[in-house]
Structures are given as structure tokens and as C-alpha cells.
N, C-alpha and C positions, 0 to 999 in steps of 0.2 A: 592848600589843604592836601593832606596826604591821601595817597590813592591806595585805597583799601582792597582793590580787585584780587591781586594776588593772594592775599590771605583767605578772602572769600572761596576762591578757587581752591585752594589747599583744604579748606574745611568740607568742601562738597566732597572732595577726592576721598578724604578721611571717612565721611559718613558713608560713601558708596562702598568703600572696602569693609567697614564694619557691616553693613546691611547684608553684603554678599557672605561674609563669613558667618553671619548668623542664619543663612538660608542655603545650606550647602546643597541641597537637591535642586535649587531654582533652576541652574543650566542643565539639569540631567534631562534626557528624555525618558518621558514616564513608561513604566512597565504596564501593559495591558494585561491583566491576569484573566484566567477564564476563557472559554472557547463559544463565542457567540455561534458559530457555524455549527456545532454539537449540538448547541440547544435546540437550533432550528431542525436539525436532522432529527432528532429526538422528537419534536413536536409534530413531524410531518409522518414518521415512519415506525416509530418505537411504541409499541402497546403497553399498558400499564403493567402487563405481567411479563414482560421482556422480549416480545417477538418483533422482529422487523418484518413489516408487511410491505409488499410490493403491489400496492392497489391498482396499479395500471393492467395486471394480469387478471382474467377472468376468474382464476382460483384464489385470487388475493394471496398468493403463494407465499412462502418464506423459504430461502435457500440457505444452507450453511455457510456459505460465503458471508451473506448479510449479516448473520449472528457473529462470525468472526470478526468481520470489519468492525461491528457495533461495540463488541468486546474492546478492541484496540483503541477506537474512539473515546470510549469511556475512560480507559486508562490515561490517555492523553489528555483527557480533561480533568482529572484527578476526581473522577464521579464513580465512588465507590459503591453506591446504592444501585445506579444503573448497572453497574459491571455485575454486580451480584444477581440483579433480576435476569438479566440477558444469559449469564451462564446457567442459572436455576432453569430457565424455560428450554434451553438448548439441550442440557443433559436430560430433562424429564420427556421431552417431545422427541427429540432427534436421536438420542442416544440410549432409549430405551430405560431410562432413569438411572442409568450407571455408565460414566465415562471411563471408569476402570475396566468395563468389559466390552464395551463396544464405541466404534468411531461414529460420529454423528451422522444419520442420513443426509443425503444431499438436499431433498424437497419434501415441503409440507405443506399441505393446503386444503381446499374444498374438493371433495372426492365427487364422482358423477352422481351418488346417491344423496348428496347434500351433506354428508358428514365429513368431519375434519381429522386429518391424521396425514401419515407419511404418505407420499405420492411416489417416490423414488427413494428406494433404501440403500443405495449404492452410495458409499462416502465419496466426497471431493477432497484431493489431497490438498489443494490449496488452502481450503478451509480450515482444514485439520493442522496444517502448518500455521496459520494466523492465530488459532486457537492455542496453540501449544506455546506459542511466542508470546502470546499475550498474557497468558497464566505463569509464564516463566518471569516476565519483566514485572508483573503485578507483584508476584512474591519478592521480588528484589525491591522494589520502589515503595511498596507498601509495607514491607516486612511482614509479610503473611506467609507461613510455610505451607499451609494447605495449599496454595495457588501454585506454589513450586513443585510440590509432591505430584500434584494432578497433571502438571505439565509433562513431568519426565514420563510418568505413564502413558499418556496420549503419545508422547514422542517415541517411544520404543513401541507402541503399536502402529504408529505410521511407518517405521521401518521394517516391521514385520510383515505388515500387510499390504503397504503401497509402494513398496520399491522391487526391482528385479534386476538381475544382474544381466546386463546387455552386452553381446560380443563386440570388443573393441570400443564400447563406452564406459563400461563398469558399472557400479552400483548406481541406479538411475530411477528418479522418483516417477512413479506413474501416475495419472491423472486421478485413479482411483483403484480399488481392489479388482473389479471386474470389468471385463469388456475391452480392455486396450492391449491385448495380445491376441489380435484376430485369427493369427495363422502361425504356423512355427516359423521361428526366425522374422516376425514382424510385430511391431510395437506401435502404438499410436500415443503420441506424446504433446504436450502443451507447454511452449516457451513462457507464457505468463503465469505458469503454477510455481515457478521458482524463483521468488525474489530472494537475491543474494544476501541482504543483511540479516535476514531471518535464519537463513542456512548457516551462517557465519556464528552468530550467536549461540545456537544450538549446538554447533561444533565445540565452541569455547566452553560451553557448560558440561559437554559430556564427550571429551575428544576421543575415547576408545569406541564409540558406539557405531561409527559409520557415516556420521554428519560430513567429514571430511571428504569422504569419497564423493557423497552426492554433491558438494561444492564444485568439484572437479567435473563431473558429468553435467551439472546444470550449466556451467559456464560453456561447454561445448554444446550443450542443446541450444542455448541463447544465440551463440554466434554461428554454429553448423547449420542451424535451421534458417539463417538469413544470408545465403550467398551473394544476394544482390542488393543488401543493405536494408531490407525490409522484414519486419517479423511477421510472420504467419499466426493465424489463430491456432492451428493444429498442424503437425508434421508427422510424417511416418519415418520410422528409423527400421532399417532393413540390415540384416546380417549380411556382411560382405559389400554391401552398395552403400551403407550410411544414411544420411538424411535423404527424403524423397517427399514432392509434394503429397499433400493429404489426398486420399481418393476420395472422401467425403466433401471437404472444404476446397479442394481444388486451389490450393496454394493462397487462397484469400486471407489478407490480414485485415480485421477490422474490430469488433467488439472485444474480442479477447486480447488481441495483440497491442491494443492500445497500452494496456498493463505493463508491457515488456519495456516500453519506452519511459513510463513513469517511475516504475521502480529503478530504472537506470539512472533516471534525473535525482532520485533520491538517495543514491549511494554517496557515502563520505568520498572526498576527493583524494584521501590518501588510501581507499580500498585499491588494492593492486589489479583488481578485474575491471575496474571502472572505465580506464582508458581504453582496454580492448574492446568492450561493448561499445563504448560511444564511438569509435573507429568504425567498428563493424557497421552499426546503424546510422552513420553518418549520411548516407544518401538520402533516408527519410528527412533528417533534419533539413538537408538543401532543398528537398522537394517543397517541404512546407515554407520555407523560407522563400522560394521563387513564387509560390502561388499565394502566399499570404494566410493560407488556411489549411485546416487538417482535413484529409479526405476520409471519407466514411469507409471506403472499401479500396484496397491496394492490392494487385495481382503481384504477388512478392516475387515472381519470376522474372519480370520485366519493369516494375515500377509503375505501370499503367494505374491509373486512378478512375474512381467513380464516386461522383457526389460529394456534397461537403459533411464532414461528420457534425454531430450534434455539440452543443456547447461543451458538455462534460469531456469531449474528446480535446477541445482547445485548452481547457484547465489541466487535463492530465498531461499534455505535449509540452507546455511550457517548462516545467522543470528539466526536462530531457534538452530543449533547446537552449536553456540556460547553460548546462553543462558542455553542450557541443558549442558554444560562443556564437550563438545567431541572435545577437540582440536585437536586431531590426524584427525578426520574425516573432520574438517575444513581447514586443511592443505591439505588433499586429494582431497578435492574438488577444493581447489585452485589451484593445480598442474593439474587438469584436465581441468579446465577453461583456464589455460595458454596455454595448449596443443591445447584445442578446445574451443575458444572463443565463445560468443554467435553470430549468424549469424546477421550482420548489418543489413539485411531486415527481422529480424523475429520480426514483432511488439510485439507479446505477450512475447517472451522471453526479448527482449529489456525493456519493461516496468517492467517486474518483476527485471531486474537487476538495474534499476533505484531506485526502491524502497529499493532494497537490500542494498544500500549504505547508508542508513539511521541509522546509528548507530556510536557511538564512537564520531570519528572526521568529520564524513561525513557530506554532505551539509545540513542535517536535522535531528531532531529525535523530538520524541513526549515527552512532558512532562507529569507527573504523572497524571494530570489533562486533558489530551489531547491536551493541546496547542501545537501548531505546533512552534519549535524552529528552526530557519533557521540560516545557517552560517552568510549570508549577513547582517542579523539582530543583530549578536552578535559578532562573531570574526572580520568579516569585517568591521562592522561598529567601533569596539574598535580600529582596525588597522588605519582605515582613519582619526580617530580624533586625533591621535598622533601628 
């Protein structure tokens, strides 16, 4: 009797080849579109009219930073309806109804008499930068000229109202228009207010406006304020003396400074400033690697630490540890986050967590020139076009 096993095997092989050819995506890793983390953030913090509410505070306040972050997240999620609501509420309530004439006030909430409104009308330049950037990129990605024009007007006002020419440093971003030049020859600065990808994008959009000078001084601020390798919340800059410990916060790095590491971790590998920043802040990466956790407070003069940071700190530190090549520390923080996730009602921790997803195959990343690269405009768009 003739052995038919070879012909059967050949037939099976042909069938397998045909099946594979008929299913070209069978071996591909599926692209998950949408951003569940943004949906959760909206459910917990965003009101129907577009206000980001920090319910953990007695005044249930809103800060311009929260509005700016939410604008950015809505763009990353391709959520145009939420973007428009957030923008409208911010303009009407924080910018006196006109972004073309006013930068947004920093804080809004319940007043002592029970009424609601602005609690502190001094703008915050980091929020203003994020708003200008989100509008610029929304105009480009959504092809909406109105957003791009509004971005240009806000950017121009930032340069006019929130910068100063500091001796030895050049044109520098101040934390706000008022209160940060307490004495002649003395300024108070915040290294977490200058995410370099945003400044790069604004400089690329308007090369003659002064953003290039701000890029230079901001890099000096980030590195010069951390001589021991730890970023402070605030720092003083004094003519002839340079960077000095802040008189109010005593060189402590904590809830502001955590963003310095986060922004560094989100920079493109080809950004010429990333290696210098990572090298400057490497002592912090090594300290986290040694302890297995992120401290809540660091004395930036000597690296002494106090307490363990909240889960949001761990999420924020992970991108920086990745670019600092501290793989074991990345895994350690991941395990801690699994055991103790960021509280769903912790506005700041959740915001840090959403930003921390901006690497690799996450929902967004920054290109070397600062452009925003979103998943919905790249992987998801390619998938839907098939």
C-alpha cells in the first residue's frame, strides 16, 4: 500500500500558507485606540461645562494648570468636544472672557462669602505655556486655524508679560507676571515651569520671537538649579551670584520638582539637551535605584531625603529612570504602583500618571522639534485606513 503521509503533509502546508495569506493581520499586534486613562480623568475631575475640579481642597478650586493639562490630554485623546468645553470655560472664567486680552488667572473657586470666582488673578506661566502649546498643536492636528491664531496671541503675551532679561542668564521665563522679582537683582524661578519640548515647538513656529533665547536660559535653569543632581521646587537667581537656594522653600525638591524629572523623561532621544539634563539629574536616579522608591522631599543641597512620595511620584519618575538606564528601578516602581495605584480622586497624581504614559507605544510622544505625535494621528489612522 502506498504511503500517503508526505502528500497529506504537503496539503496541510499549502492550506496553512493560504490561510495566512488570507488573514494578513493575524500575526500583527493589535493597536488599541482611544485613551481609557483620559476617560477616567474626565469622569473624576471634569465638570460638564469644562472645569477641572480638585475636590480634595476646601474651596473645590480650579487652577489654570489643571485646565491647561486637560486641554493637552483632550487633544492627545482626539476629544474635540471636551477640548472646546475646557477652552471655553477657561477663557470665560479665568481670562475675563477674552484670551486675546488677558492671560488666565491662576486660581478659581469658592470664596469666603460662599460665592464662586477668581481667588488669585496672577497668571502662572507654566499653565500659559501648556495652553499655548495645546492650541498650536490642536490647530495643526485638527486643521483648525482658530486654535493656531489664539495660540500665537497667547504666546506673544507670555513673552511680553512673563519674561525678564536676567544678567548672565538672558531672556528668562518668570513663574508669573507679578511677585517673582522681590528685590533689585533678585528673581525667584521654578525649574518645573519650563518643559523644553514645548519651548522647542514654539521656537520652531516663531523663530524670531525670542523662544530660542528662552530655550537657552531654561536649560541653564534646569541644570544650574541642581548642582548636586536634585531638582528644587523653587530657586533664586541673583545677579553676580547665580543660582541660590530659595529663601522660602529652603532648597527642598518635592511636588513641583517631580515634574522636572518627568519632562526630562519625555524628551526625544535626539533632543540635544536631553543628555545634559539626564547627566545633571543622575544622582536622583541613582538614589531612587538604591532605595527602590521616590522620596517625597529632598534637600537638594546634600541629597538627604524625607518620606516616601505618593504613587503619582512613582508614575512620574519612571520615564526619567528609563532614559537614565535604571531598569531595575523602573521595575521596582512598577511593582509598587501595582500594589498601591494612584488614588482615583488624586487630581495631581492622576495628571502626572497621564503624562507619564507619553513614551514608546503610549498615546503620545514629543518629536525632537517638540511636535506632538499622537497615537490617533499615526497608528490608529494607519489602522483605520486599511
